[in-house]
N, C-alpha and C positions, 0 to 999 in steps of 0.2 A: 306624857312620857315621863317615866321615873327619873329622878334627879341624877342618879349615877350614870344611867344610859345617856342622858342629855350631855353630861360633862364629857363622857367618853367620845361621843360624836364630835363635840367641839374640838377635842384634842386631835382626833384623826383628821378633821378638816384643816386644822392648823398645820399639821405635818405635811399634808398634801400641798397646801398653799406654798409652804417654804420650799418644797421640792420643785414645784413648778417655777417659782420665781428664781431659785438659785440652784439649778440642776448640777452645777459643778462645785457645789460647796464641799463635798467630800474630797474631791480632787485637790481643791485649794488647801484643805486641811492637811492632806497627805504631803503636799509640797512643803508646807511649813515644817512638818516633822522630819523632812529629809535635808533641811538646811545644812546639817553637819556633814553630809556626804553627797555623793553625786546623785543628781535628781534622776529618778526612774520615770521614764516617759512611756506610758502604755498606749502605743499606737499600732494599728495594723500598717504594714508596709503597703504603699500603694499611691495612686495618683488622685489628686483632689482638685476640685474647682470651688472657688469662692463666689457665692451667689451675689449677683448684682441687682440693682433696682430694676424691677420689671420682669425678672426671670420667673418662669414657672417650670415645673417638672415636665410638662407637655413640650415646651419650647426646648428645654435642655435635652430631652430625649430625641427630638428631631435633629438637634445640632450634633449630638455625639453618637447616635445609633441609626441615623437615617430614617427613623420612623417615630412619630410622636406617640404611637400606640405602645411603645416600650416604656412609657413613664412608670407603669406599675412595677416593672423590674427594677428601675432606678430607685423607686421608693422602697421596695423590698430589701435592697442592698444597703439602705441608709435608714436603719431602724430608729435613729435619733430623731427623725422627722415624724412628729405625732400626727399632723394633719397634712396630707399631700397637697392640699389646696392653699396652704399657707407656708411659704418658705420666705426667709428674710435676708436682706443684704448682710453680708458678713458671715453667713453660715458656710460651712465647708461640706461639700458633697463628694463622696468617693465615686470615682469613675472607673469603669471597666473598659479599657481601651481595646478597640478592634485591632486585629493584626495589621501591622504596617502603619497605624495611625500615630506617627511619631510627633505630630504637631497638632495643636488645637486652635480654634478660633472661628471666625465667620466663614461660611462656605463661599468659595469663589463663585460669584454671580455669573461668570461667563460659562459655567459648566452646569449641567443638569443637576437639579436638586436630588436626583436619584443616584448621583455619582458616589463613588466609594469614599470612605472616611479619609483617605489620603488626599482628598481634594481640599482639605481644610487649610486656610491661610495660616502662616506662622505667627499667631498672636498668643503669647504665653503669659501675659500680664497677670491673669487671674488663676493661674494653675501652679500647683506645687506637687512635690513628691515627698512623702513622709517615710523615713526609715528609722525605726526606733533604736537600732543598734549602731547609730553613728559613732558613739564613743568607742566602739570596738574595732572600727575600721583602721587598719594599718596603712603604711605608705612606704614608698621607696624614695630615698634621698641620696644625693651624691655623697655627702659626708654624714657620718653617723651623728645622731643627736648626742650632745654632751650629757653623760650620765651624772645624776646627783647622788647615786648610791647603789649598792648591790646587796641583795638578800643573801645572807650567809647562814641563817639558821631559822627554824620554826620551833616554837616553844615545845610542842610535842613531836616526837619522831613520827613523821608521816611521809607516805609516798606522794600524796596529793595535798596541796595547800588549799584550804577551803575558806569560804566567807566567814569572817569573825575570828579567824585564826590570828594568833599573835606571832609576828615575825621580827627578826633582828636584822638590822641594816647597817652595813659599813658605809659611811658617807665618803664621797669623793672629796679631795682636798679643796677647801674653800666653799663647799656646798653647805647650805643651811637647811636642816631638816627640823623645823620648829614644830612644837606640839600644835595640832589642829590642821597643819598643812596637808593637802591632798596631793598624791603623786600617782601617775599612771605607771603601771608595771609593764615592762616590755623586754623583749630579747631581740637580738639581731642575728642574721645569718651571714654566710660567706658572701663577699662582693659578687654582684651579678655582672656577667660579661656576655655581650652578644656573640654567639658561637660563630656566626657567619662573617662578621666584620672584625671580631676581636675588640670591639669598642666597649669601654667601661660604662655601665648603666647606673649602678648605685648599690645601696645597701637596704635590704628590706627590714623594716621595723614592725615587729609582730606584737600586738598589744594583748596582754594576758589578764589585766585586772586593775584595781585601784586600791591604794593603801592610804590610811590616815595615820599621821604620826601622833603617837601618844606621849612619848618621853624622849628627851635628848640627853645623852650622856657624853662624856668627854670623847670616847673612842667609838661609840655606836649609838644608834637610835632604835627605839622600839615602836612598832606600828601595828595597827589592826587592819586586816584585809576587809574592805567594805564592798567590793564587787569582784566577781570572778567571771572573766570572759572565756578563758580557755585555761587548761592546766597551768598553774603557776609553779615554777621550779626554783630550787636553790640556784643562785648566780643570775637570776633575772635582775634587770636594772630598773632604775626609777627616773622618770622625767616629770616635770611639773604637770599637774592635771589641768586641762583646759576643756571645759564642757563644750561639745558641739551640738547645736540645735538639730533636732531630727527633721525639721522642715526645710526643703530645698526648693527655691523658686526655679521654674524651668526657664532656660536661656536659649537663645539662638546659637547654633554652632557656626564657626567660621567656614566660609566656603572653600571647597577644594582640599580639605585637610585629609591626609592619609597617614596611617600608622600601623602599629602591630600590638598584639597581646604579648606582654612580657611573660606572664605566668599567672596562675591562680594563687590566691593568698595562702591556701593550704597546700600548695605544690601538687595538686592532683593532676594525674595524667590527662584526664578529660574534663572539660569545663561545660556546665550546662546552665539551665535557668536558675536565677537567684543567687548565683555564685559571685563572690567578690574576686576581682582580678585587677591586674595592673596593665596600663598601656604606656607606650614609649613617647607620649606627647604630654606637655604640661603647660604651665603658665606662659612660658616664652613663646609657645605656639598658638596662644589665644584660647587654650582649653580652660573652661570654668565649670564649677559644680552646676548641675542642672542641664547640661548639654547632652543631647543624644548623638550617638554615632552608630552607623550600621556595621554589622559583621558581613564580610563578603568573601567570595572566592572567585578566582579567574584562572581558567586553564592556561598553562604556560605555553602550550603549543598553538601554532596558527594552523589555519585550514587553507587548502589550495582550492580556489573556486574554479569553475569550468573555464573562466577567462584567463586563468593562470595567475591571478592576484592572490596575495596572502592577506588573510583577514584575521585579526586577533579576536578571540572569543570574548563576548560581552561579559563583564563582571556580573555576578549574581548575588544579591543580598539574601542572607538566610537568618538574620537575627539582628538584635539591637542591644545597646548598652547605654547606661546613664552614668554620668560622672558624679561621684560623691565627694571627692577630695582631690586637690591638686597640689603638686610640688612644682619646682621650677621646670624640670624636664620630664616629669612623669605624672601620672594621675591614677587614682584608685576609682574603680568603677564597679557597678553591679550589672549583671546580665539580666535584662528585663524580659527578653524573649529570644528563643533560638529554636530553629527547626531540627537541629542536630547538635550533638556534642562536638567539641573542638578542642584544640590544644594550643600551647604556646606557639607564637609565630603567625597565628591567624591574623589576617589583615582587617583593618577597620577604615572607615571613611565617613565624611560628612554625608548625612542622608540626602538623597536626591529630592529635589523639589517636586 
């Protein structure tokens, strides 16, 4: 073999070896480069299982899809697995949940192995949900967050403020906007009141982006927009930036909890799959990130049987949601499945066992 070709082969083999040994090297390097700003996490939204010792794709296919012969589909949907006969503890495998399978775990041995996926026992220790846009999720709080400053000008006259634009900020009294600090940009809306009971619910905080402070002057600060979630406007406010991890461990929901959808985050009339919304239950009710709740409806009218007795119609589940963020009396959720669109006031409850 000519010397030049031999050297080229050695170089290629070295590159391949490094890639196999350190498959996440480029991702780690990217993380280093973003230390100055909010980390960008490139994940698909979905449910994941962490591989345990002794697991095989054959067994996992049996556990999650009722048939071991579906292992090829599981492999196809996880192209990070090079050899389907070799999966290792600690690896995360994306799962495609069957309708109604709101919990995972070992199948109830008292039921047939051919039973539906909803026969799974509530074991969530090795499961999580990844949502790459966690930093963009807003919330409803009784009292508005204390603002650290207000955007009053953008360097160039623009209708839309974009990433890397220079903005001018008027700080609130006593607030520190030091160079290098990161702040979440947000705006609030009118207080939310329950129309039926006239009960005060809270104030929605709508997150629009992230700014990094470049310079602090006596009466103002200068910042650069480093992330845009939604259109950023003059008069939007600043709160300290706190990065939220995209991975949420699944949790058991408290028994017997019922509540309502307050509204969609974007105030849309009809809410559907993958939409962010708010519910009227929170930390004080035992609600935590990672819990599932069912969307349901129940006819308000009773029926008269032949015997003259009144019977209330049975509630019917038509979808589910997953809690992403909680406040004291409210929570932010994502609609993970629904058979139909729905609006504010729709009822929710703890999933039936």
